[in-house]
C-alpha positions as CSV (number, residue, x, y, z in Angstrom):
1,M,-61.0,-39.6,-4.7
2,S,-57.6,-39.6,-6.3
3,A,-56.4,-36.4,-4.6
4,R,-55.8,-38.0,-1.2
5,P,-53.4,-40.8,-2.5
6,D,-51.5,-38.1,-4.5
7,S,-51.0,-35.9,-1.4
8,R,-49.8,-38.9,0.5
9,R,-47.3,-39.8,-2.3
10,L,-46.1,-36.2,-2.4
11,R,-45.7,-36.2,1.4
12,R,-43.7,-39.4,1.3
13,R,-41.4,-38.0,-1.4
14,L,-40.8,-34.8,0.6
15,I,-39.9,-36.9,3.6
16,I,-37.5,-39.0,1.6
17,L,-35.9,-35.9,0.1
18,L,-35.5,-34.3,3.5
19,K,-33.8,-37.5,4.8
20,C,-31.5,-37.6,1.8
21,C,-30.5,-34.0,2.3
22,T,-29.8,-34.7,6.0
23,V,-27.7,-37.7,5.1
24,L,-25.9,-35.8,2.4
25,L,-25.2,-32.9,4.8
26,A,-23.8,-35.4,7.4
27,L,-21.6,-37.0,4.7
28,I,-20.3,-33.6,3.7
29,L,-19.5,-32.7,7.3
30,L,-17.8,-36.1,7.8
31,L,-15.9,-35.6,4.6
32,L,-14.7,-32.2,5.7
33,A,-13.4,-33.8,8.9
34,T,-11.1,-36.2,6.9
35,P,-7.6,-35.3,5.7
36,P,-8.8,-35.0,2.0
37,G,-11.7,-32.7,3.1
38,L,-9.4,-30.5,5.2
39,W,-6.9,-30.4,2.3
40,L,-9.8,-29.2,0.0
41,C,-10.5,-26.4,2.5
42,A,-6.9,-25.3,2.4
43,R,-6.9,-25.4,-1.4
44,T,-10.0,-23.3,-1.5
45,A,-8.4,-20.7,0.8
46,S,-5.3,-20.7,-1.3
47,A,-7.4,-20.1,-4.5
48,A,-9.2,-17.2,-2.9
49,V,-5.8,-15.6,-1.9
50,A,-4.5,-16.0,-5.4
51,A,-7.6,-14.6,-6.9
52,F,-7.5,-11.3,-5.0
53,T,-3.8,-10.8,-4.4
54,P,-0.5,-11.4,-6.2
55,F,0.6,-13.9,-3.5
56,S,0.2,-17.6,-2.7
57,L,-0.9,-19.2,0.6
58,H,0.8,-22.2,2.1
59,V,-1.0,-24.1,4.9
60,T,0.5,-26.8,7.2
61,G,-0.9,-28.7,10.2
62,I,-4.6,-28.4,9.5
63,S,-7.1,-30.3,11.7
64,G,-10.6,-30.1,13.1
65,M,-14.2,-30.7,12.0
66,L,-15.9,-28.0,10.0
67,P,-18.0,-26.0,10.6
68,L,-17.5,-26.6,14.4
69,R,-13.8,-26.0,14.7
70,L,-10.6,-25.7,12.7
71,D,-7.0,-25.5,13.8
72,V,-4.0,-24.6,11.7
73,T,-0.4,-24.9,12.9
74,R,1.1,-22.4,10.4
75,M,0.1,-20.3,7.4
76,E,2.5,-18.5,5.1
77,L,2.0,-15.8,2.5
78,L,4.6,-16.1,-0.3
79,D,5.8,-14.0,-3.1
80,R,8.4,-14.9,-5.8
81,A,11.2,-14.5,-3.2
82,G,9.6,-16.8,-0.6
83,P,7.5,-16.3,2.6
84,W,7.1,-12.7,3.8
85,L,4.2,-13.2,6.3
86,A,3.7,-16.1,8.7
87,V,0.8,-16.9,11.1
88,E,1.2,-19.4,13.9
89,N,-1.5,-21.5,15.7
90,V,-4.7,-20.3,14.1
91,A,-8.0,-21.5,15.8
92,L,-11.5,-21.0,14.3
93,R,-14.5,-21.8,16.5
94,A,-18.2,-21.9,15.3
95,D,-21.3,-20.5,16.9
96,L,-23.5,-23.6,16.7
97,R,-26.7,-21.9,17.6
98,K,-26.4,-19.3,14.8
99,W,-25.5,-22.1,12.3
100,L,-28.6,-24.0,13.3
101,R,-30.6,-20.8,12.5
102,G,-29.0,-20.7,9.1
103,Q,-26.5,-17.9,9.8
104,M,-22.9,-18.3,8.7
105,C,-21.2,-17.1,11.9
106,F,-18.1,-18.2,13.8
107,A,-17.7,-17.4,17.5
108,S,-14.0,-16.6,17.3
109,L,-10.9,-16.5,15.1
110,T,-7.6,-16.3,17.0
111,G,-3.9,-16.4,16.1
112,E,-1.1,-16.8,18.5
113,E,1.5,-14.9,16.5
114,V,1.6,-13.1,13.2
115,H,5.2,-12.4,11.9
116,W,5.7,-9.8,9.2
117,M,9.3,-10.5,8.1
118,R,9.8,-8.1,5.2
119,P,8.0,-6.0,2.6
120,P,6.5,-8.2,-0.2
121,V,8.4,-8.2,-3.6
122,R,6.5,-6.2,-6.2
123,E,5.1,-8.4,-8.9
124,K,6.5,-8.1,-12.4
125,R,3.1,-8.5,-14.1
126,W,0.8,-5.5,-13.9
127,R,-2.4,-6.2,-12.0
128,V,-5.2,-3.8,-11.2
129,P,-6.3,-4.6,-7.6
130,K,-9.7,-6.2,-7.0
131,I,-11.9,-5.2,-4.1
132,P,-13.4,-8.3,-2.5
133,G,-17.0,-8.4,-1.5
134,L,-17.7,-9.3,2.2
135,S,-21.1,-10.9,1.4
136,R,-19.4,-14.1,0.4
137,Y,-17.5,-14.5,3.7
138,P,-18.9,-15.7,7.1
139,A,-19.2,-13.4,10.1
140,V,-16.8,-13.7,13.1
141,D,-17.9,-12.4,16.4
142,A,-14.3,-12.0,17.8
143,V,-11.0,-11.7,15.8
144,S,-7.8,-11.6,17.9
145,V,-4.0,-11.8,17.4
146,E,-2.1,-12.2,20.6
147,K,1.1,-10.9,19.1
148,L,1.8,-9.1,15.8
149,V,5.6,-8.7,15.2
150,I,6.8,-6.4,12.5
151,D,10.6,-6.7,11.7
152,P,12.8,-3.6,11.1
153,A,13.0,-4.5,7.4
154,V,9.4,-3.3,7.0
155,L,9.2,0.0,9.0
156,G,12.8,0.7,10.0
157,R,12.1,-0.1,13.6
158,P,10.8,-3.3,15.3
159,V,7.1,-3.1,16.3
160,A,4.9,-5.4,18.4
161,L,1.1,-5.2,18.6
162,T,-1.9,-6.9,19.8
163,V,-4.9,-7.0,17.4
164,S,-8.6,-7.4,18.0
165,G,-11.8,-6.9,16.0
166,R,-14.8,-8.5,14.3
167,I,-16.4,-9.3,11.0
168,T,-20.2,-8.6,10.9
169,R,-22.9,-9.5,8.5
170,A,-26.0,-7.4,8.6
171,D,-29.5,-8.7,7.8
172,A,-29.7,-6.3,4.8
173,P,-27.3,-7.1,1.9
174,G,-24.5,-4.6,1.4
175,E,-24.0,-3.6,5.1
176,E,-21.2,-6.0,6.0
177,R,-18.3,-4.6,8.0
178,I,-14.7,-5.5,9.1
179,E,-13.4,-3.7,12.2
180,L,-9.8,-4.2,13.5
181,S,-7.9,-2.4,16.2
182,G,-4.2,-2.6,17.0
183,R,-2.4,-1.5,20.2
184,R,1.4,-1.5,20.6
185,T,2.7,-3.8,23.4
186,D,6.5,-2.9,23.3
187,G,6.3,0.1,25.6
188,I,5.8,2.8,22.9
189,A,2.5,4.6,22.4
190,G,0.7,3.7,19.2
191,T,-2.8,2.7,18.1
192,L,-4.3,1.7,14.7
193,D,-8.0,1.4,13.9
194,L,-9.2,0.0,10.6
195,S,-12.7,-0.4,9.2
196,Y,-13.9,-1.6,5.9
197,A,-17.7,-1.6,5.2
198,Q,-19.3,-3.0,2.1
199,G,-22.0,-0.3,2.1
200,S,-25.3,-0.4,0.4
201,E,-23.9,1.1,-2.8
202,A,-20.0,1.0,-2.6
203,P,-17.3,0.0,-0.2
204,V,-16.1,2.4,2.4
205,F,-12.6,2.3,4.0
206,H,-11.2,4.3,7.0
207,A,-7.9,4.1,8.9
208,H,-6.8,6.1,11.9
209,L,-3.2,5.9,13.2
210,D,-1.8,7.6,16.3
211,D,1.9,6.9,16.3
212,A,4.7,8.2,18.6
213,Q,7.7,6.5,16.8
214,I,7.6,5.5,13.1
215,L,5.9,8.5,11.5
216,P,7.7,11.1,13.7
217,L,11.0,9.4,12.8
218,W,10.1,9.6,9.0
219,L,8.9,13.2,9.2
220,G,11.5,14.5,11.6
221,L,9.1,15.5,14.4
222,D,9.2,15.3,18.2
223,S,5.5,14.7,18.9
224,S,3.1,12.0,18.0
225,V,1.5,12.0,14.5
226,V,-2.1,11.4,13.8
227,L,-2.9,10.0,10.3
228,D,-6.3,9.5,8.8
229,L,-6.9,7.7,5.5
230,A,-10.4,7.3,4.0
231,G,-11.8,6.0,0.7
232,S,-15.2,5.3,-0.7
233,G,-16.9,4.4,-3.9
234,P,-16.6,1.7,-6.6
235,R,-13.4,1.5,-8.7
236,Q,-15.0,3.5,-11.5
237,D,-15.8,6.4,-9.1
238,W,-13.5,6.2,-6.1
239,R,-12.6,9.1,-3.8
240,G,-9.9,9.1,-1.1
241,T,-8.5,11.5,1.5
242,L,-5.3,11.8,3.4
243,R,-4.7,13.9,6.5
244,A,-1.8,14.1,8.9
245,A,-1.4,16.3,11.9
246,A,1.0,16.8,14.9
247,S,0.4,18.8,18.0
248,G,-2.8,20.1,16.4
249,V,-1.0,21.5,13.3
250,N,-1.8,20.0,9.8
251,L,1.2,18.4,8.0
252,L,-0.5,16.8,5.0
253,D,-3.8,17.2,3.4
254,G,-4.5,15.2,0.2
255,K,-7.3,14.1,-2.1
256,V,-7.5,11.3,-4.7
257,Q,-10.2,10.6,-7.2
258,S,-10.5,8.0,-9.9
259,S,-13.3,7.9,-12.5
260,G,-14.2,5.6,-15.3
261,E,-13.6,1.9,-15.6
262,F,-10.8,1.7,-18.3
263,P,-9.1,3.9,-19.1
264,T,-9.3,5.4,-15.6
265,V,-8.8,9.1,-15.0
266,I,-6.8,9.7,-11.8
267,A,-6.7,13.2,-10.2
268,C,-4.9,13.9,-6.9
269,S,-3.7,16.9,-4.9
270,L,-1.6,17.3,-1.8
271,D,-0.8,20.3,0.4
272,T,2.2,20.0,2.7
273,N,3.4,22.0,5.6
274,I,7.2,22.0,5.1
275,A,8.0,24.3,8.1
276,Q,6.9,21.7,10.7
277,S,9.4,19.0,9.7
278,R,13.1,19.0,10.7
279,R,13.9,16.8,7.7
280,L,12.4,19.4,5.4
281,Q,13.8,22.6,7.1
282,A,16.6,22.8,4.6
283,L,14.0,22.9,1.8
284,E,12.0,25.6,3.6
285,R,14.6,28.3,2.9
286,F,14.6,27.3,-0.8
287,L,10.8,26.6,-1.3
288,G,9.0,28.5,1.4
289,P,6.9,27.2,4.3
290,D,4.4,25.1,2.3
291,A,3.9,23.5,-1.1
292,H,1.0,22.3,-3.2
293,V,1.2,19.3,-5.6
294,S,-1.4,18.2,-8.1
295,L,-1.5,15.4,-10.7
296,E,-4.0,14.3,-13.4
297,A,-3.3,11.1,-15.3
298,L,-4.9,8.4,-17.4
299,L,-4.4,4.7,-16.5
300,S,-5.1,1.9,-19.0
301,K,-5.9,-1.7,-18.1
302,A,-2.6,-2.8,-19.6
303,G,-0.7,-0.6,-17.1
304,R,0.0,2.5,-19.3
305,L,0.0,5.7,-17.3
306,D,-0.3,8.9,-19.2
307,I,0.6,11.9,-17.0
308,L,-1.6,14.6,-18.5
309,D,-0.6,17.3,-16.1
310,F,1.7,17.5,-13.1
311,A,2.2,20.7,-11.1
312,A,4.0,21.6,-7.9
313,S,4.1,25.1,-6.5
314,S,5.4,27.0,-3.5
315,A,6.1,30.6,-2.5
316,R,9.3,30.7,-4.5
317,G,8.8,28.6,-7.5
318,M,6.8,26.0,-9.5
319,I,7.2,22.9,-11.6
320,Q,5.0,21.7,-14.4
321,G,5.3,18.5,-16.4
322,A,3.8,15.6,-18.4
323,G,4.9,12.2,-19.5
324,T,4.1,8.5,-20.0
325,A,5.0,5.4,-17.9
326,L,4.6,1.8,-18.9
327,L,4.2,0.2,-15.5
328,P,4.7,-3.5,-16.4
329,E,8.0,-2.7,-18.3
330,K,9.1,0.0,-15.8
331,R,9.7,2.4,-18.8
332,F,8.9,6.1,-18.6
333,T,9.4,9.4,-20.5
334,V,8.9,12.6,-18.5
335,S,9.5,16.2,-19.3
336,L,9.5,18.9,-16.6
337,H,9.8,22.7,-16.7
338,A,10.6,24.7,-13.5
339,N,11.1,28.3,-12.5
340,H,12.5,29.6,-9.3
341,A,12.7,33.1,-7.9
342,D,16.3,32.7,-6.6
343,L,18.4,29.6,-7.1
344,S,21.2,31.1,-5.1
345,L,19.3,30.2,-1.9
346,L,20.8,26.7,-2.5
347,A,24.3,28.1,-1.8
348,C,25.6,28.4,1.8
349,R,26.4,32.1,1.5
350,E,27.8,34.3,4.2
351,E,25.6,36.9,5.9
352,G,25.4,40.1,3.8
353,T,26.5,38.5,0.6
354,E,24.4,39.8,-2.3
355,M,23.3,37.1,-4.8
356,Y,20.3,36.9,-7.0
357,L,19.7,34.1,-9.5
358,P,16.2,33.6,-10.9
359,A,16.2,30.6,-13.1
360,D,14.1,28.6,-15.7
361,I,15.0,24.9,-15.9
362,S,13.8,22.2,-18.3
363,V,14.5,18.6,-17.6
364,S,13.8,15.5,-19.6
365,L,13.9,11.9,-18.2
366,T,13.8,8.8,-20.4
367,G,14.6,5.3,-19.3
368,D,13.8,2.0,-17.6
369,A,15.2,-0.2,-14.9
370,S,18.5,-0.7,-16.8
371,K,19.2,2.8,-18.2
372,L,18.3,6.4,-17.5
373,D,18.9,9.4,-19.9
374,V,18.7,12.9,-18.3
375,G,18.8,16.2,-20.1
376,L,18.9,19.6,-18.4
377,V,18.8,23.1,-19.8
378,A,18.9,26.2,-17.4
379,S,18.7,29.9,-18.1
380,S,18.5,33.1,-16.1
381,M,16.8,36.2,-17.4
382,S,17.0,34.7,-20.9
383,A,20.8,34.2,-20.5
384,P,22.0,30.6,-21.0
385,L,23.2,29.2,-17.6
386,L,23.7,25.5,-17.8
387,Y,23.4,22.6,-20.3
388,A,24.0,19.0,-19.3
389,E,23.3,15.5,-20.5
390,A,23.7,12.3,-18.4
391,T,23.4,8.6,-19.0
392,I,23.0,6.5,-15.9
393,L,23.4,2.8,-15.9
394,P,22.2,1.7,-12.4
395,G,24.8,-0.3,-10.6
396,T,27.3,0.1,-13.5
397,A,28.4,3.6,-14.6
398,V,27.4,7.3,-15.1
399,R,28.4,9.5,-18.0
400,V,27.9,13.3,-17.7
401,D,28.6,15.9,-20.4
402,G,27.8,19.6,-19.8
403,L,28.5,23.3,-20.3
404,A,28.1,26.0,-17.7
405,N,28.2,29.7,-18.4
406,L,29.5,31.8,-15.5
407,F,28.5,35.4,-14.6
408,T,25.9,35.6,-17.4
409,A,23.1,35.6,-14.8
410,P,22.1,38.8,-12.9
411,F,23.8,38.2,-9.6
412,T,26.8,39.9,-8.0
413,A,30.0,37.8,-7.7
414,S,33.0,38.9,-5.6
415,E,35.3,41.4,-7.3
416,A,38.3,39.0,-6.9
417,A,36.4,36.3,-8.8
418,R,35.5,38.7,-11.6
419,K,39.2,39.8,-12.0
420,M,40.4,36.2,-12.0
421,I,37.8,34.7,-14.4
422,G,36.4,37.6,-16.3
423,E,32.9,39.0,-16.9
424,R,31.9,36.1,-19.2
425,S,33.3,32.6,-18.9
426,A,32.2,29.1,-19.5
427,I,33.2,25.6,-18.3
428,A,32.7,22.5,-20.3
429,W,33.1,19.0,-19.0
430,S,32.8,15.3,-19.8
431,A,33.2,12.6,-17.2
432,N,32.6,8.9,-16.8
433,Y,32.0,7.6,-13.3
434,D,32.3,3.9,-12.4
435,T,30.1,2.8,-9.5
436,P,33.1,1.1,-7.8
437,G,34.4,4.6,-7.5
438,R,36.7,5.4,-10.4
439,L,36.3,8.8,-12.2
């Protein structure tokens, strides 16, 4: 007999709880529509930016009623030198039907203009980048920027783009995706497609760039350059690839792999086609048509980079090295050893002149942002060729001391030079150079 009154009492309590939740939700929505509520939303966005990047976010002119709509007059990303990226007239509109079904989805996110004024200033404090998870962000059916303006301070040339894309949330967790596409609107051919997917196990990133101006200018090419970047995996087992091609010919082919949380082992390799670039044609005669570079290093959480092995090789020579870099303090110590089949290829010699100068070179570099010490020892066929020491104070002065041995290497000099200088001669020097131009 007592079960029926208990069930009625429970039903009444559930109805009261439902009404309270409805009233509470309505109060929250009303609060978000007030200036303090909108200010709280701006503060939350600024905190998210500060958590995942070394920058701060400044928001002005915010209005609307969340989650139905939100308008922002201007947003700025700032580093320690001030604003470097500005977004004008941002509008966010909700998809009410999906919100009523319990789905966090907005119909559109639009921006009238994004202005990239300059490259951001690198932070002084070392920070290992974090990869944000997409599961905590709402979906957006349509993302668009009417005009993206990039100043010459960023890429060397002014660029104007239009951007479109979307942010999707799948029913299954770990399948969220961001897709963005950019098309140049300043009369120059160029497209950029970006995608970032959370993935069921690890994030996956891909970028495809087809450019007819900036990359050809940097590489010294006449045709468009197609660049593909891809990366996948968690931070403790991340793998990336880099490929660049022009007119169907490969220019760059690189791989990067990181393993372990901390310390992190970093291994990378890069194959380059020197012969295709006008900027590198002067090096082709000295190095050969292509080159291979590899690096294996150990990175600590505090920003210490131990270069375990560095190697660069081409048809005519190779370089090997190791060292240590303290990234937060910008201090480093590097030692390199190189050998080359014929250093005389650096000289602009006349046709038919016989010269042959194989060389072994050792270089040591120690310094930081305020001072650099350089040591160089070169020999040819076991004969001493050059010894030099230099101290470089950036923006202040350079001091160089050295000793060069002439005609001890196995190359043929002109007969007139041998009669004037002799078979074995040496030149020693010591010089100070002021950056204003005084020697």
